[in-house]
N, C-alpha and C positions, 0 to 999 in steps of 0.2 A: 188493475189487478186484484184492490181492494172489496169491488164491488162482487167478482166470483168468489173470492173468496169467502166473503160473507153469502153467496149465494148457497156456494158447497158446504159451508162449516155448520149454516144456521135454518135460511130458507128452506131447503131440501129436505132435510131429515124433519121438520117441522110440518112439510109438508105429507112427507112419505107418512107420516106417524098420526094425521087426521085422516087418512084414508081409509074407506072401509071394506078393506080387504078383511072377509071372511076365514076361519080357521079351518075348513074343510069345504070340498067340491059339491057337498050340500046346503051350504051357504050360503052360497052364490044364486039360489031361487030365492032367497028370503030377504033379499037387497032390495031396498024401494027405489022409482025414477031420479031421486035425487042420489041417491047413491051412485044409481052406474052414472050419471050424468059427472059425477065428482071422482070417476075413472077414466074417462074421458081420455084427459090431457096423457096421461099416463100409460095409458093402452093405444095411443097416438103416437106418440115420443118411441117407445118399446118398438112398437112396427115399425117404424121409421127406418129404428138403427138396424134391425134384423134384416128388412129388404136392402139396405144399403151395403151389409154386411155380404149377404146373398149374391146381389151382382158386384159386388167387388172378388169372388172366387170361384163365380159362373164361367165355365168357360165359353168361348166365344162362338156364336154361333156359326155354323158352317151352311153353305149352300145345298139342299137339297139334292138338285142332280152335278155333280161336278163333270162328269162327262156330259158329251154334248150325244153323245150316240148312246142311248142307254142299252135299245136291242136290235137295230137293221143290221143283218149281215156279220154278225160279230165275227163269225168263224173265221171270215177273209181279213188278211191283213191289214189291207185299206178300203175302203168302198169307193167304187170308180163308178159310175154309169154312162153310157157312152147313148146319144144320138141325133142321128140324121137330120140335117136340118131339113130336109127334105120334109119328114114325116109329121115336122114340128105343125105345120097349119096354120092357121090366120094367130091365134094368142097360146101362150098355155104358161100355166106357172109351176113351178118346181120349188120343193121343200127345204127352208131353211134352219129350220130349229130340230128335225130329225123325228118329230111325232108322228107325224103322217104315217097313218097305215097304207096308203097309196103311194107309199115310197116309191122312188125319189119325185112323184109327183103332192102338190099339195093337196090334201082334203081340207082345211083349215085348224089344225090341230093348234097351230100357232096362236091362238087366240085363246084358247084354257093356260097355253103353256105362258104370254104374256100375263094374266091375272095372277096365276100362281107363282109368278118370280118375279114380277114387277119389271119385265124386256120388254123391247119393244121389235122383235122378231119379225119379221113378213116376209112373204115369200119371192123369192125371183121370179121376174113375170119378163117374156119373151114376147113381144107381140110381130107383124110383118109389118114393115112402114108402110101405108098406103101410096098407091101412086099418084104423086101429085102432078097432076094438067100442068102443060106448059103455057 
């Protein structure tokens, strides 16, 4: 505890008195390179204290998109798409990210969504099982 007391009562005031802090704003232009180097520890410490204080009071970051459906059939109470199995063909991809311009079919919009949100969503792919010879 004596070391901290010595640091606060003796060393710190001596250090602050020795700093080349100009009395006016224009005085900063007259500082030499050595004077600027002497100010680095003080500026760094004050910057760190301000940064930590701002982080402590900063509200948490909320996700950009809270709702998964941002624009598709918003007038409907529930989005439901019906497809007949016979109409599927051999393979079809359905959107699960709700960003496709061809919704309910996938147009690859999930790739951009995944990059922006660090998500990993992909399409629902339905394919007809090949006939296996007996």
